A tleap script that builds the chain and sets N, CA, C and O, in Angstrom:
source leaprc.protein.ff14SB
mol = sequence {
  NMET THR ASN GLY LYS LEU ARG TYR ALA GLY
  SER VAL GLY ALA GLY PHE LYS MET SER ASP
  LEU ARG ASP LEU LYS ALA LEU LEU ASP TYR
  LEU ARG VAL TYR LYS PRO VAL ILE PRO ILE
  LYS THR ASN ARG LYS ASN LEU ILE TYR THR
  LYS PRO ALA VAL TYR ALA GLU ILE GLN TYR
  ARG GLY TRP THR VAL ASP LYS LYS LEU ARG
  HIE PRO SER PHE LYS GLY LEU ARG ASP PRO
  GLY GLU CILE
}
set mol.1.N position { -32.143 34.418 30.331 }
set mol.1.CA position { -31.652 33.115 30.683 }
set mol.1.C position { -31.391 33.077 32.188 }
set mol.1.O position { -30.892 34.039 32.772 }
set mol.2.N position { -31.732 31.973 32.786 }
set mol.2.CA position { -31.469 31.751 34.200 }
set mol.2.C position { -30.786 30.408 34.345 }
set mol.2.O position { -31.311 29.388 33.898 }
set mol.3.N position { -29.625 30.401 34.966 }
set mol.3.CA position { -28.855 29.166 35.138 }
set mol.3.C position { -28.651 28.414 33.820 }
set mol.3.O position { -28.727 27.186 33.780 }
set mol.4.N position { -28.394 29.158 32.748 }
set mol.4.CA position { -28.142 28.540 31.451 }
set mol.4.C position { -29.375 28.051 30.715 }
set mol.4.O position { -29.248 27.401 29.677 }
set mol.5.N position { -30.575 28.346 31.227 }
set mol.5.CA position { -31.816 27.899 30.594 }
set mol.5.C position { -32.654 29.102 30.181 }
set mol.5.O position { -32.645 30.138 30.846 }
set mol.6.N position { -33.380 28.951 29.073 }
set mol.6.CA position { -34.298 30.003 28.646 }
set mol.6.C position { -35.397 30.175 29.684 }
set mol.6.O position { -35.822 29.209 30.318 }
set mol.7.N position { -35.852 31.410 29.852 }
set mol.7.CA position { -36.906 31.714 30.813 }
set mol.7.C position { -37.853 32.723 30.178 }
set mol.7.O position { -37.400 33.671 29.536 }
set mol.8.N position { -39.139 32.539 30.342 }
set mol.8.CA position { -40.142 33.472 29.834 }
set mol.8.C position { -40.005 34.796 30.572 }
set mol.8.O position { -39.936 34.821 31.801 }
set mol.9.N position { -39.964 35.913 29.816 }
set mol.9.CA position { -39.801 37.230 30.437 }
set mol.9.C position { -40.892 38.200 30.013 }
set mol.9.O position { -40.745 39.409 30.195 }
set mol.10.N position { -41.981 37.696 29.454 }
set mol.10.CA position { -43.088 38.566 29.075 }
set mol.10.C position { -43.212 38.688 27.567 }
set mol.10.O position { -42.441 38.095 26.812 }
set mol.11.N position { -44.189 39.463 27.148 }
set mol.11.CA position { -44.436 39.653 25.722 }
set mol.11.C position { -44.228 41.113 25.349 }
set mol.11.O position { -44.224 41.993 26.210 }
set mol.12.N position { -44.057 41.358 24.060 }
set mol.12.CA position { -43.806 42.701 23.545 }
set mol.12.C position { -44.939 43.054 22.595 }
set mol.12.O position { -45.271 42.273 21.703 }
set mol.13.N position { -45.530 44.217 22.779 }
set mol.13.CA position { -46.630 44.620 21.923 }
set mol.13.C position { -46.445 45.989 21.302 }
set mol.13.O position { -47.361 46.496 20.653 }
set mol.14.N position { -45.281 46.604 21.483 }
set mol.14.CA position { -45.040 47.956 20.966 }
set mol.14.C position { -43.772 47.978 20.126 }
set mol.14.O position { -42.898 47.123 20.271 }
set mol.15.N position { -43.687 48.976 19.238 }
set mol.15.CA position { -42.480 49.188 18.466 }
set mol.15.C position { -42.474 48.547 17.096 }
set mol.15.O position { -41.473 48.639 16.386 }
set mol.16.N position { -43.560 47.899 16.701 }
set mol.16.CA position { -43.614 47.205 15.419 }
set mol.16.C position { -44.144 48.122 14.321 }
set mol.16.O position { -45.102 48.864 14.538 }
set mol.17.N position { -43.521 48.072 13.135 }
set mol.17.CA position { -44.062 48.701 11.936 }
set mol.17.C position { -44.831 47.609 11.189 }
set mol.17.O position { -44.606 46.423 11.429 }
set mol.18.N position { -45.726 47.994 10.295 }
set mol.18.CA position { -46.506 47.004 9.550 }
set mol.18.C position { -45.592 46.063 8.761 }
set mol.18.O position { -45.853 44.862 8.695 }
set mol.19.N position { -44.529 46.597 8.166 }
set mol.19.CA position { -43.613 45.733 7.418 }
set mol.19.C position { -42.915 44.740 8.354 }
set mol.19.O position { -42.680 43.593 7.973 }
set mol.20.N position { -42.583 45.176 9.577 }
set mol.20.CA position { -41.995 44.267 10.574 }
set mol.20.C position { -42.956 43.131 10.883 }
set mol.20.O position { -42.561 41.966 10.941 }
set mol.21.N position { -44.218 43.481 11.079 }
set mol.21.CA position { -45.222 42.479 11.444 }
set mol.21.C position { -45.413 41.439 10.351 }
set mol.21.O position { -45.515 40.246 10.640 }
set mol.22.N position { -45.461 41.882 9.092 }
set mol.22.CA position { -45.620 40.941 7.972 }
set mol.22.C position { -44.428 39.981 7.897 }
set mol.22.O position { -44.605 38.768 7.783 }
set mol.23.N position { -43.221 40.534 7.962 }
set mol.23.CA position { -42.013 39.712 7.866 }
set mol.23.C position { -41.896 38.764 9.053 }
set mol.23.O position { -41.561 37.590 8.892 }
set mol.24.N position { -42.173 39.279 10.237 }
set mol.24.CA position { -42.067 38.472 11.451 }
set mol.24.C position { -43.109 37.362 11.474 }
set mol.24.O position { -42.817 36.248 11.909 }
set mol.25.N position { -44.310 37.651 11.015 }
set mol.25.CA position { -45.369 36.636 10.973 }
set mol.25.C position { -44.961 35.475 10.073 }
set mol.25.O position { -45.138 34.314 10.443 }
set mol.26.N position { -44.422 35.774 8.905 }
set mol.26.CA position { -43.989 34.724 7.984 }
set mol.26.C position { -42.870 33.886 8.609 }
set mol.26.O position { -42.878 32.659 8.502 }
set mol.27.N position { -41.920 34.540 9.251 }
set mol.27.CA position { -40.813 33.829 9.886 }
set mol.27.C position { -41.303 32.954 11.038 }
set mol.27.O position { -40.902 31.797 11.158 }
set mol.28.N position { -42.165 33.505 11.878 }
set mol.28.CA position { -42.658 32.748 13.035 }
set mol.28.C position { -43.576 31.599 12.618 }
set mol.28.O position { -43.591 30.556 13.271 }
set mol.29.N position { -44.332 31.777 11.549 }
set mol.29.CA position { -45.144 30.665 11.026 }
set mol.29.C position { -44.238 29.497 10.620 }
set mol.29.O position { -44.571 28.334 10.850 }
set mol.30.N position { -43.104 29.818 10.022 }
set mol.30.CA position { -42.143 28.792 9.613 }
set mol.30.C position { -41.544 28.065 10.825 }
set mol.30.O position { -41.256 26.871 10.748 }
set mol.31.N position { -41.356 28.777 11.937 }
set mol.31.CA position { -40.718 28.232 13.144 }
set mol.31.C position { -41.715 27.652 14.152 }
set mol.31.O position { -41.317 27.264 15.251 }
set mol.32.N position { -42.978 27.588 13.803 }
set mol.32.CA position { -44.027 27.169 14.738 }
set mol.32.C position { -43.833 25.748 15.266 }
set mol.32.O position { -43.469 24.832 14.528 }
set mol.33.N position { -44.086 25.597 16.558 }
set mol.33.CA position { -44.142 24.290 17.214 }
set mol.33.C position { -45.447 24.255 18.007 }
set mol.33.O position { -46.079 25.292 18.207 }
set mol.34.N position { -45.847 23.081 18.454 }
set mol.34.CA position { -47.161 22.974 19.090 }
set mol.34.C position { -47.132 22.895 20.602 }
set mol.34.O position { -48.177 22.874 21.253 }
set mol.35.N position { -45.926 22.851 21.160 }
set mol.35.CA position { -45.782 22.909 22.617 }
set mol.35.C position { -44.664 23.896 22.922 }
set mol.35.O position { -43.696 23.970 22.165 }
set mol.36.N position { -44.770 24.655 24.005 }
set mol.36.CA position { -43.691 25.593 24.329 }
set mol.36.C position { -42.393 24.842 24.654 }
set mol.36.O position { -42.423 23.743 25.207 }
set mol.37.N position { -41.270 25.444 24.305 }
set mol.37.CA position { -39.981 24.803 24.573 }
set mol.37.C position { -39.487 25.093 25.992 }
set mol.37.O position { -38.503 24.507 26.442 }
set mol.38.N position { -40.170 25.993 26.691 }
set mol.38.CA position { -39.866 26.288 28.091 }
set mol.38.C position { -41.170 26.229 28.872 }
set mol.38.O position { -42.237 26.440 28.296 }
set mol.39.N position { -41.111 25.948 30.169 }
set mol.39.CA position { -42.342 25.959 30.960 }
set mol.39.C position { -42.921 27.376 31.013 }
set mol.39.O position { -42.193 28.342 31.241 }
set mol.40.N position { -44.211 27.490 30.805 }
set mol.40.CA position { -44.860 28.797 30.837 }
set mol.40.C position { -46.195 28.660 31.561 }
set mol.40.O position { -46.995 27.775 31.256 }
set mol.41.N position { -46.418 29.541 32.511 }
set mol.41.CA position { -47.685 29.544 33.252 }
set mol.41.C position { -48.534 30.681 32.719 }
set mol.41.O position { -48.204 31.852 32.903 }
set mol.42.N position { -49.620 30.335 32.062 }
set mol.42.CA position { -50.517 31.348 31.535 }
set mol.42.C position { -51.905 30.753 31.373 }
set mol.42.O position { -52.061 29.548 31.178 }
set mol.43.N position { -52.890 31.599 31.455 }
set mol.43.CA position { -54.257 31.167 31.189 }
set mol.43.C position { -54.748 31.779 29.877 }
set mol.43.O position { -55.935 31.705 29.558 }
set mol.44.N position { -53.827 32.385 29.116 }
set mol.44.CA position { -54.187 32.991 27.840 }
set mol.44.C position { -54.461 31.921 26.794 }
set mol.44.O position { -53.809 30.877 26.776 }
set mol.45.N position { -55.409 32.181 25.944 }
set mol.45.CA position { -55.792 31.263 24.878 }
set mol.45.C position { -55.145 31.704 23.566 }
set mol.45.O position { -54.687 32.840 23.442 }
set mol.46.N position { -55.111 30.807 22.604 }
set mol.46.CA position { -54.657 31.097 21.242 }
set mol.46.C position { -53.200 31.546 21.162 }
set mol.46.O position { -52.843 32.318 20.272 }
set mol.47.N position { -52.366 31.080 22.068 }
set mol.47.CA position { -50.944 31.384 21.971 }
set mol.47.C position { -50.318 30.525 20.881 }
set mol.47.O position { -50.742 29.392 20.654 }
set mol.48.N position { -49.319 31.061 20.216 }
set mol.48.CA position { -48.579 30.331 19.194 }
set mol.48.C position { -47.141 30.252 19.659 }
set mol.48.O position { -46.535 31.270 19.993 }
set mol.49.N position { -46.592 29.051 19.683 }
set mol.49.CA position { -45.226 28.828 20.148 }
set mol.49.C position { -44.306 28.602 18.956 }
set mol.49.O position { -44.724 28.069 17.928 }
set mol.50.N position { -43.042 29.017 19.107 }
set mol.50.CA position { -42.051 28.827 18.053 }
set mol.50.C position { -40.750 28.301 18.639 }
set mol.50.O position { -40.520 28.366 19.846 }
set mol.51.N position { -39.911 27.783 17.762 }
set mol.51.CA position { -38.556 27.410 18.161 }
set mol.51.C position { -37.798 28.703 18.487 }
set mol.51.O position { -38.014 29.717 17.823 }
set mol.52.N position { -36.927 28.689 19.480 }
set mol.52.CA position { -36.136 29.890 19.790 }
set mol.52.C position { -34.949 30.010 18.829 }
set mol.52.O position { -33.814 29.717 19.205 }
set mol.53.N position { -35.209 30.438 17.597 }
set mol.53.CA position { -34.182 30.427 16.559 }
set mol.53.C position { -33.756 31.814 16.090 }
set mol.53.O position { -32.788 31.930 15.338 }
set mol.54.N position { -34.445 32.857 16.508 }
set mol.54.CA position { -34.087 34.224 16.117 }
set mol.54.C position { -33.933 35.069 17.370 }
set mol.54.O position { -34.467 34.740 18.429 }
set mol.55.N position { -33.197 36.158 17.231 }
set mol.55.CA position { -32.965 37.070 18.346 }
set mol.55.C position { -33.599 38.415 18.039 }
set mol.55.O position { -33.392 38.974 16.962 }
set mol.56.N position { -34.363 38.929 18.975 }
set mol.56.CA position { -34.953 40.253 18.825 }
set mol.56.C position { -34.273 41.207 19.801 }
set mol.56.O position { -33.941 40.839 20.928 }
set mol.57.N position { -34.077 42.425 19.348 }
set mol.57.CA position { -33.572 43.449 20.246 }
set mol.57.C position { -34.777 44.145 20.853 }
set mol.57.O position { -35.618 44.687 20.136 }
set mol.58.N position { -34.857 44.128 22.177 }
set mol.58.CA position { -35.989 44.680 22.911 }
set mol.58.C position { -35.478 45.737 23.876 }
set mol.58.O position { -34.564 45.482 24.660 }
set mol.59.N position { -36.068 46.915 23.817 }
set mol.59.CA position { -35.742 47.962 24.794 }
set mol.59.C position { -36.779 47.872 25.902 }
set mol.59.O position { -37.965 47.692 25.627 }
set mol.60.N position { -36.350 47.995 27.139 }
set mol.60.CA position { -37.284 47.939 28.256 }
set mol.60.C position { -36.792 48.847 29.378 }
set mol.60.O position { -35.621 49.226 29.409 }
set mol.61.N position { -37.691 49.194 30.301 }
set mol.61.CA position { -37.368 50.149 31.361 }
set mol.61.C position { -36.898 49.489 32.651 }
set mol.61.O position { -36.316 50.156 33.506 }
set mol.62.N position { -37.136 48.217 32.802 }
set mol.62.CA position { -36.733 47.524 34.019 }
set mol.62.C position { -37.445 46.194 34.113 }
set mol.62.O position { -37.964 45.671 33.127 }
set mol.63.N position { -37.456 45.662 35.318 }
set mol.63.CA position { -38.079 44.372 35.591 }
set mol.63.C position { -39.186 44.550 36.616 }
set mol.63.O position { -39.074 45.383 37.515 }
set mol.64.N position { -40.260 43.770 36.485 }
set mol.64.CA position { -41.322 43.771 37.476 }
set mol.64.C position { -40.926 42.847 38.629 }
set mol.64.O position { -39.931 42.128 38.539 }
set mol.65.N position { -41.706 42.870 39.710 }
set mol.65.CA position { -41.389 42.010 40.851 }
set mol.65.C position { -41.492 40.527 40.496 }
set mol.65.O position { -40.845 39.697 41.134 }
set mol.66.N position { -42.302 40.179 39.478 }
set mol.66.CA position { -42.409 38.773 39.067 }
set mol.66.C position { -41.466 38.439 37.903 }
set mol.66.O position { -41.679 37.463 37.183 }
set mol.67.N position { -40.413 39.269 37.726 }
set mol.67.CA position { -39.327 39.025 36.769 }
set mol.67.C position { -39.776 39.030 35.313 }
set mol.67.O position { -39.326 38.209 34.514 }
set mol.68.N position { -40.665 39.958 34.974 }
set mol.68.CA position { -41.080 40.179 33.590 }
set mol.68.C position { -40.556 41.554 33.159 }
set mol.68.O position { -40.295 42.415 33.999 }
set mol.69.N position { -40.405 41.753 31.843 }
set mol.69.CA position { -39.938 43.037 31.330 }
set mol.69.C position { -40.972 44.124 31.574 }
set mol.69.O position { -42.172 43.894 31.423 }
set mol.70.N position { -40.502 45.316 31.955 }
set mol.70.CA position { -41.390 46.467 32.162 }
set mol.70.C position { -41.312 47.365 30.923 }
set mol.70.O position { -40.223 47.784 30.529 }
set mol.71.N position { -42.450 47.658 30.315 }
set mol.71.CA position { -42.572 48.508 29.127 }
set mol.71.C position { -41.652 48.071 27.984 }
set mol.71.O position { -40.852 48.874 27.504 }
set mol.72.N position { -41.751 46.801 27.535 }
set mol.72.CA position { -40.880 46.351 26.444 }
set mol.72.C position { -41.318 46.914 25.090 }
set mol.72.O position { -42.511 47.070 24.831 }
set mol.73.N position { -40.342 47.215 24.234 }
set mol.73.CA position { -40.600 47.737 22.897 }
set mol.73.C position { -39.656 47.061 21.902 }
set mol.73.O position { -38.451 46.977 22.140 }
set mol.74.N position { -40.203 46.584 20.800 }
set mol.74.CA position { -39.446 45.890 19.758 }
set mol.74.C position { -38.589 46.890 18.990 }
set mol.74.O position { -39.088 47.926 18.551 }
set mol.75.N position { -37.294 46.584 18.822 }
set mol.75.CA position { -36.381 47.447 18.067 }
set mol.75.C position { -35.933 46.813 16.758 }
set mol.75.O position { -35.477 47.516 15.856 }
set mol.76.N position { -36.057 45.495 16.642 }
set mol.76.CA position { -35.688 44.824 15.413 }
set mol.76.C position { -35.096 43.457 15.684 }
set mol.76.O position { -34.820 43.099 16.829 }
set mol.77.N position { -34.902 42.690 14.604 }
set mol.77.CA position { -34.253 41.398 14.729 }
set mol.77.C position { -32.758 41.604 14.602 }
set mol.77.O position { -32.304 42.462 13.846 }
set mol.78.N position { -31.994 40.818 15.343 }
set mol.78.CA position { -30.542 40.911 15.325 }
set mol.78.C position { -29.965 39.847 14.404 }
set mol.78.O position { -30.534 38.768 14.244 }
set mol.79.N position { -28.851 40.161 13.816 }
set mol.79.CA position { -28.111 39.207 13.009 }
set mol.79.C position { -27.440 38.225 13.965 }
set mol.79.O position { -26.686 38.652 14.839 }
set mol.80.N position { -27.694 36.904 13.823 }
set mol.80.CA position { -27.085 35.943 14.750 }
set mol.80.C position { -25.563 36.029 14.804 }
set mol.80.O position { -24.960 35.633 15.801 }
set mol.81.N position { -24.930 36.544 13.741 }
set mol.81.CA position { -23.486 36.702 13.737 }
set mol.81.C position { -22.994 37.777 14.697 }
set mol.81.O position { -21.816 37.799 15.052 }
set mol.82.N position { -23.889 38.671 15.120 }
set mol.82.CA position { -23.526 39.765 16.032 }
set mol.82.C position { -23.582 39.343 17.496 }
set mol.82.O position { -23.135 40.087 18.370 }
set mol.83.N position { -24.113 38.187 17.769 }
set mol.83.CA position { -24.353 37.788 19.160 }
set mol.83.C position { -23.181 37.040 19.723 }
set mol.83.O position { -23.211 36.629 20.883 }
savepdb mol mol.pdb
quit
C-alpha cells in the first residue's frame, strides 16, 4: 500500500503445492473481475484480475529499484481475522 492505496508489487510464481493451486484457482475464479482495481502497466496478455478480497502471506528477499518484490514465494493464505 502506498498513501493508503493498493499498489501492484509484482507476481509470485514459487512456493505453491498442487493442492494450493487447485484451491486458489477456484477461489480466484469466484472473485474474478474484468478490469484491474488498481492501475497496472503491463504488456502481458491473458491476465486475470480479481477483487482484492483475500490475503496471501508472501516471503521475499527485498525490493527491486522499480518497487517490485524480489524473489517472492507463496507461503499460504491468511485468515482475515489475523490481520
